[in-house]
N, C-alpha and C positions, 0 to 999 in steps of 0.2 A: 079295869075295863079292857085295857090293851091286851092283857094276858088272856082274857076271856075271848076276845076276837081272834087271837092267835090259835087258841084251842079249837074254836069253831072252824077256822080255815083248815087246820090239820085234820079234824074229823071229817070235813067235807071231802078233802082229797082222798082220805082213806076209804071213804064210801065209794067214790068214783073208781078207785083202783079195784076195790072188791067187786063192784058192779061190772067193770070191764072183764075181770077174770071170770066171773060167773057167766057173762055173755059168751066169751070165747069157749068156755067149757061146754056150755049148752050147744054151741055151734057144732063142735066135732063129736060130742058124746053120742055113741051109738051109730056113728057113720063110718064109711070106708073111704080112705083116700087112695086114689090110683095115681101112681107115679109113672108118667109116660116117658120112656127113654127113646130118643130118636136114632139110636143105632142098635145093631143086632146083639144078641146074647154072646158074651165072650170077648167083646171089644173093650177098649179102655173106658168109654162112657158107661157101659153096662157094669163093669167091675166096680167103678167108683159109685155109680148110682145105686147099686144094690147094697153097698156098704152104708150109704146114706139112708136108704129105706129101712135097714135093720135097726138103726138107732133113733131115727127122728120121732117115731111114735111115742117114745118114753118122755119126750119133751113137749108134746102137744097136749094141752088141756083136753080132757075127754078121752085120750088114748084111743083114737080110731084105729081100726084094722088097716093094714097097708097092703096094697096089691101093686106089683110091678108089671108093667106092660111094655113090650118092645115094639117099636114101629119104625123100621129102617127104610132107607131108599133115598136116592137123589142127594147123597151127602148130608142126610139129616132133615132135608126140607119136607119130606112126606109127613113125618111126625109133627113137625112144627106147624105145618099148614092145617093138619087135622085138629090140633089143639085150638086154633083160632076159628076154624070154620064149622067143626062138628061137635067137639067136646062140650059137655055141660058147663055152663059158667056159674056153678053153684058152690064152688070150693071143694068139690069131690074129685077133681082131676087136676094135676099139676104137671107141667113139663120139666124134665131134667134133660137139658139140651147141650149139645156141643157144636160150636162153629156157626150157629144160626145167626148170631149178631152180625158177623162179618158178611155172610152170604146175603143178608138183607141189605146191609150198607152198600154192597156191590151192585145189587139189582133189586130195589124195592118192588118193582113191578111183578116179581115172582110170587108175591103174597097178595091174595085177593083181600085178605083182612090185614091192614097195616100192622106190621110187627111192633111199631112204636106204641100202638094202642093196647098191647097186651099188658097184663097186670104183673109187673116185675117184683120178685120177692128177694132174690139174692143173686150175686154174680161171683165168679171165681176166676182169677187169672190163670193162664196155663201156657204150656209150651209143647213143642214137638221135637222128638229125637229122630234123626235121620240115620239109617244104618245100611250097610252094604254087605253082600256075600264076600267071603274071603277068597273064593275061587274065581273072582272076576280077573281076567288077565290084565297085567302080568302077575297078579297076586296082591291082595290087599292086606298088608300087615299093620299099617298105621293110618290114621285119618288123612295124613298128607298124601298118601298114595292115591287118593281119589283123582288127582290130576293126571295120573298115568293110566286110568281105567280105559279098557278097550271093550267094546260091546256092552256098554252099560245100558240096562233097561230099568227105568224108574217106574214103579207102579203106584196107582192112586185110586181114589174113590170117584172123583169127578174133577173136571177142569177148573171149577170155581171154588173148590174147597181150599181154605187157607194153607193147610199143610202141603197140598199138592203144589200150589203156587209158590210157596217158599222153597220147596225142594227144587223146582224147575229154575227159579230165579237164582238160587245158590249155585247150581251147576253151571248155568249160563255165565254168571259172574266169574266163576273159576275157569271158564273156557273148556269145560269137559263135554265132549260129544256124548249124546245119549238118545235113546229112544224112550218115548213116554207111552205107557199103556194104562188106560184108565177104565172106569166103569165097574170096579168091584163094589158090591153093595155095602160092605163094611170091612173092618180090619181082619176078622178071622179068615174069610176066603182069600183076601189079598196076602195074608201071612202064609197061607197054605201054598199059594202060587209062588211065593218067595222061597219056601222050603223045597218046592219041586224044581226051582230054577227057571220058571217061566218069566219071572222078573227077578232082578238081583239087587234092587235098592227099594226101600220102603221107609215109611215114617210112622211112628206110634207116639201116643201120649205117654207120660211117665207111668201111669198105673199098669198098662199092659206091657210096657217096655221092661219094667222091673219084675213083674210077676210071670211074664211069658218069654219075652225076647232075651233078656239077660241070662236067665238060667238055662234055657233050652237052645239058644242059638249062639250067644256070645260066649258063654262059659264052655261050650262044646267046640269052639273054634270055627263055627260055620259063618259067623258074622262079626263085624266090628262096627261100633258107632262112628259116625263121621262128624256130625255137628248137631247142635240144638239151637232153637230160636229163643234168644234171651228176651226178657221183658223190655219194652221200650215205651217211655213216657212222653215222647216227643222231643226230648232233649238228651237223654242218656239211656244206656242199656244197663240192666242189672240182672243178676242171676235169680231165677225164681226158686222158692223153697223146695219145689219138687225135684230139683237137681242136686240137692245136698248129698254128698257122698259119692257122686258119679263123676269120674274123671273124663269129662267130655267138654270140648271147647265150644263156646258159642260161635255162630257163623263168622262174625266179624273178626274174632281172634284167630280162627282157623285161616281165614283169608289173609290176615296180616302175617301169620306164620309162613304161609306159602309165598305170598307176593311181596312181603316186607313193607307193605303200606296198608292203610285201611281202605275198604271198598268205597267207591264213589260212583256218581253217574245215575242215569235214569233207572236202571234196574235196582240199584241200591236204595234210591229214594222210594220206590214203590214197595220194596221189601220192608222198609221201615214203616210205611203206612199200613201195610197188612198187619205187621207185628203190633203196632200201636192200637189197632182196633181189636183184633182177635185175641192178642195176648192179655188184654185187660178184661175180656169178657168171653173167655173160651168156654166156660161152663155157665149156664144160666138156669135158674129155677124160676118158673113163670106160670101164672094162671092165664086162662083165656080172658079176653076183654070183658068187662062187666062183672067180674067175680066180686062178691061182697067184701068190703074192706075188713070185716071181722076175720075172714079166712086168711087174707093176706097178712094181717097183723099177727094172728095166732101163729102162722107158719114162720114169719120173720123172727118172732120172739123165740120160737123153738130152735131155729137155726143159730141164733145168738147163743142159746144154751148149749147147742151141739158143739159150737166152737170151743167151749170150755169143758167138754165131756172127756175126762181122762181115759175112760174105758174105750170110747170111740177112737181117741188119739192112739192108744196102744194098739188096737186092732188095725187101724189105718197104717201105722208104721210097719206092722208085720205083714200086711197084705199088699199095700201099694207103695211102701217106702217113704211116705211123707204124710203129713196131716193137712187135709184140705182147710183152707182159710177162706171163709165166706164173708163177703161184704154185704151187709143188710142194714136196713134202717135209714137213718139220716144221711143225706148225700148220695143215696143210691141213684135217684133219678138223674142227677147231673152226670154221674159216671156212665149210666146207660146211654143217655143221649149223645155223649161224646163218642162212645164206642160204636154207636149205630150210624155215625156220619163219616164219610170220606169225601174228599174234594172231587169236583167234576173231572179234574185233570187226572187224578188217580183212577177214577172209574173208567175214563176213556182209554187210558193206557192199558189197564188190565183187560178191558173188553177185547182190544186188539191182540193182546198177549194170549188170551184164552183161545181166540180164533186160530192163532198160529199153532197151537198145540195139536190141532186136528189136521194139519197139513203134512 
């Protein structure tokens, strides 16, 4: 009798799993999934997002057709707001976003639809590499030369993007005089301005740094990397997998190499807060609020399978120099809520710091 009950339980579980698989297959079969990227074509988010789009359909039951749509502007906020306010909440459009979590944490009032109510599927930690033209007087040969820079012009996307804030904070902590020029809609036009000499310092995520900056600017002697932003978990820094094979120091180690001590003080405290928030959730895959749970579950399972896809890993290494590691499933909500929150003190400090950038 005990064995019979066990067999009945096993059979019931098998039926539930099969029913779930059929439901998810029915959900996406014959449909199209639009992946909305919140930055322009050719930038790091676009490079990585299109690689994701190429492989994700093979892991989705029903194998829907995939369409990539770019919607840039305001440091990625335009696309993020469109997803929550306009996009259909039926599982047919999903956001592939960069920087949105921290920008929400910094000022939730920018979102008419609360970003915390979006349907989160997966997150990926990330980093930023800051680089400078070698012809900045008196000549930039090594990262430590940044403290000698004269006439430095740092370029960025907007005053509230995390990579712009970290670049400014880093330079201020090192005591480097600089001018800040912002308002570029995305990385490609800012990169063009860098190549023309209109700005002479800029920051990129590893995908575009490895695929565009390193071969075209660093290898040709036009630029050198200065520092990158390490992961920070609230207690310690650690190097992200995206930096494997790159001989670039994290900011705190560059600071120690130059100053012989680790950084400290209000600027450092707020640099850490930005890194703890944005570094944990630099990339996010998210549906509009109210999207059916079947869609979220199907995509989350597909992303888990993508993490183990050897062909995807091989192309990722060849294209962007690392294999994206997505966090999905159990524990995701806790990670998201932590990344979407910064203290009132940090928010107040950064609000004043951003205002100072326009003076």
